[in-house]
C-alpha positions as CSV (number, residue, x, y, z in Angstrom):
1,P,16.2,-1.4,34.9
2,E,13.0,0.6,34.1
3,M,14.6,2.2,31.1
4,M,15.8,-1.3,29.9
5,D,12.2,-2.5,30.1
6,I,11.0,0.5,28.0
7,W,13.9,-0.2,25.5
8,H,12.9,-3.9,25.3
9,T,9.2,-2.9,24.5
10,A,10.4,-0.6,21.7
11,V,12.5,-3.3,20.2
12,Q,9.8,-5.9,20.4
13,Y,7.2,-3.7,18.6
14,H,9.8,-2.6,16.1
15,F,10.7,-6.3,15.3
16,W,7.1,-7.5,14.9
17,H,6.0,-4.5,12.8
18,T,9.1,-4.8,10.6
19,L,8.0,-8.4,9.9
20,A,4.5,-7.0,9.1
21,L,6.2,-4.5,6.7
22,L,8.0,-7.4,5.0
23,A,4.7,-9.2,4.6
24,V,3.2,-6.1,3.0
25,G,6.1,-5.9,0.6
26,I,5.8,-9.5,-0.3
27,M,2.1,-9.1,-1.0
28,L,2.7,-6.1,-3.2
29,S,5.4,-7.9,-5.1
30,L,3.0,-10.8,-5.7
31,G,0.6,-8.4,-7.4
32,L,-1.8,-8.2,-4.4
33,H,-2.0,-4.5,-4.7
34,N,-4.9,-2.5,-3.3
35,R,-5.1,0.7,-1.3
36,W,-5.6,-1.1,2.0
37,I,-2.4,-3.0,1.7
38,V,-0.5,0.2,0.8
39,A,-2.1,2.1,3.6
40,S,-1.2,-0.6,6.1
41,G,2.5,-0.4,5.0
42,G,2.6,3.3,5.6
43,L,0.8,3.0,8.9
44,F,3.3,0.3,10.1
45,A,6.2,2.4,9.1
46,G,4.7,5.5,10.8
47,G,3.9,3.4,13.9
48,I,7.5,2.3,14.1
49,V,8.7,5.8,14.0
50,L,6.2,7.2,16.5
51,F,5.9,4.3,18.9
52,S,9.3,2.7,18.9
53,G,11.2,5.9,18.0
54,S,9.6,7.8,20.9
55,L,10.5,5.0,23.3
56,Y,14.1,4.9,22.0
57,V,14.6,8.6,22.3
58,L,12.9,8.5,25.8
59,T,15.3,5.9,27.1
60,L,18.4,7.6,25.6
61,S,17.5,11.2,26.6
62,G,15.3,10.8,29.6
63,I,12.8,13.4,28.2
64,S,9.6,12.0,29.7
65,A,7.4,14.3,27.6
66,L,8.2,12.0,24.6
67,G,6.0,9.4,26.3
68,M,3.0,11.4,25.0
69,I,3.8,10.4,21.4
70,T,3.9,6.7,22.1
71,P,0.1,6.2,22.3
72,V,-0.2,7.9,18.9
73,G,2.2,5.3,17.5
74,G,0.2,2.5,19.1
75,L,-3.0,3.8,17.6
76,T,-1.1,4.0,14.2
77,F,-0.2,0.3,14.6
78,L,-3.8,-0.7,15.4
79,V,-5.1,1.2,12.3
80,G,-2.4,-0.5,10.2
81,W,-3.5,-3.9,11.4
82,F,-7.1,-3.0,10.7
83,C,-6.2,-1.9,7.1
84,L,-4.3,-5.1,6.6
85,G,-7.2,-7.2,7.8
86,L,-9.6,-5.3,5.6
87,A,-7.2,-5.9,2.6
88,A,-7.2,-9.6,3.3
89,W,-10.9,-9.7,3.6
90,R,-11.4,-7.9,0.3
91,L,-8.9,-10.0,-1.7
92,P,-10.5,-12.0,-4.4
93,A,-10.7,-15.7,-3.8
94,R,-8.5,-17.7,-6.1
95,A,-9.6,-21.1,-7.4
96,G,-7.0,-23.8,-6.9
């Protein structure tokens, strides 16, 4: 049951950050291109690999040392959200 909870956490974070990556892709396709948006996309992808990936491997292999990678992935997610917020704040206002 404990491993199922860990797996569930990995899936949840993977899901939400995949949606964030989709939003980044949509912004880029709409021409809202700046370095902060690009950085946030890379950080979300890296966070998925580090956070969710380490939890997936942990639950499948039982290697508890992989749990040390998970906080790095969480920090990567946080920096990604910070970059996306900064990108939104710096976008020029469009007159309707």
